[in-house]
N, C-alpha and C positions, 0 to 999 in steps of 0.2 A: 426553452432553455432549461438547463440542469444545474443545480447547485450541489457542490460536494463540500462537506465539512469534516475535516479530520480531527481526531482527539486521541489522547492516550499517551502522547510522548512524555519524555522526562529524562531524569538522570538515573542511571542504574549502574551497578557494579559489574565488572566482567563476570560472565557466567550466569548473570541474572536474566529475568524475563520481563517483557512488556507486551501488552496487547493494544494495537492501534485499531481505531474504528473510523469508518468513513460513512457518514450518513448522506444519502442522496435525497434530493427533493426537486420538485418541479416536474418537467416533462420526462419522467423516468422511462417512458417507452422509447426514447431516443437512444438509449444505451443498453447493451447487453453483454459487453465485455468490460470488465473492471480490472484495474492494475494498480500496483504500488510501485512507485519509483522512489529513488533517493538521490540526493546530491550532497556530497561532502565538500568542504571548503577547498577550492582550487581544482575541483574535479568536475567532469561532465555528469549530467544527470544520467542515471542508469536504471533499467528496469529491474525490479526485485522479484516480482511475481505477478501473474495474471490469472484470471478465472473467467470462464465463459458462462453463459446461461445454462449450458449443458453440463456444467461442473467440471469441465476440463481445466486442469491446473498446470501451470508451467512456472518453473523457478529458475532463477539465476544459479549457476554452479556454486557461487560463493555462499549461498544461503540454504542449499538443499540439505534436508535432514535437520535443520534448525528452525526454519520459518514455515508457517502454515497459513495459507490464504483460504478464507471461507466466506460464504455469503449467506445472509438471511433475507430472502426476498420479501418475507412478510413485514420486515422492518426496513426494507430498502437500505440495508447496511452491509458493508463489506469489512472484514476483519483481517488483521495480520498479526498472528501470534508469533512472537519472536522469543526463542529460547536460546540458551547458551550464547548470550550476546558477547561480542568481542569489541575491543576499542575501534577496530576498523569498520564496525557497523555504525559508528557515529556519523550522523548526517541529518539533513532535513528530509523527512519522508512525505511524499505527495501521493494522493489518491487521484486516479484518472479514469475517465470513462469514454467509451466510443461505441459505435454500431459495428457489428461484425462486417468485415469486408472493407472497411475504410482503413486507409493507410496510417492515419494519425489519430491521436486522442484529442477530441474536441473540448473535453471538459476536464478541468483541473481544480483541485482544492487549493487552499492557501498554504498548506504544509504544516507539519508538526515536527519539532526538534526532538531528536533522540541522541542522547549523549551517554556513551559507555565509558566510565572512568572510575578508578578507585580513589 
């Protein structure tokens, strides 16, 4: 099993920045693709960004140029640097992990709240 724990959420003003962290523990060899999802009130969960073990990074159109996903394998941690935050970025952000080739993410964190408001 793999455990994922997010941190770094909070309240920030529009235009501000936050960095989310996702620390993985347990059977790390089970995952090599990591992603950040978010879910706003009344909306479906959506993918924000993902990163592979080969450092391929894919972003949702809504966050391109503002968010950056990265990984530190020595620390088994994935980050999401969020800049130029907008009120519409307000959501619970989840970290997820899976093995390449599998259709769905098997492992999820508990989520961290990000609120962008003045």
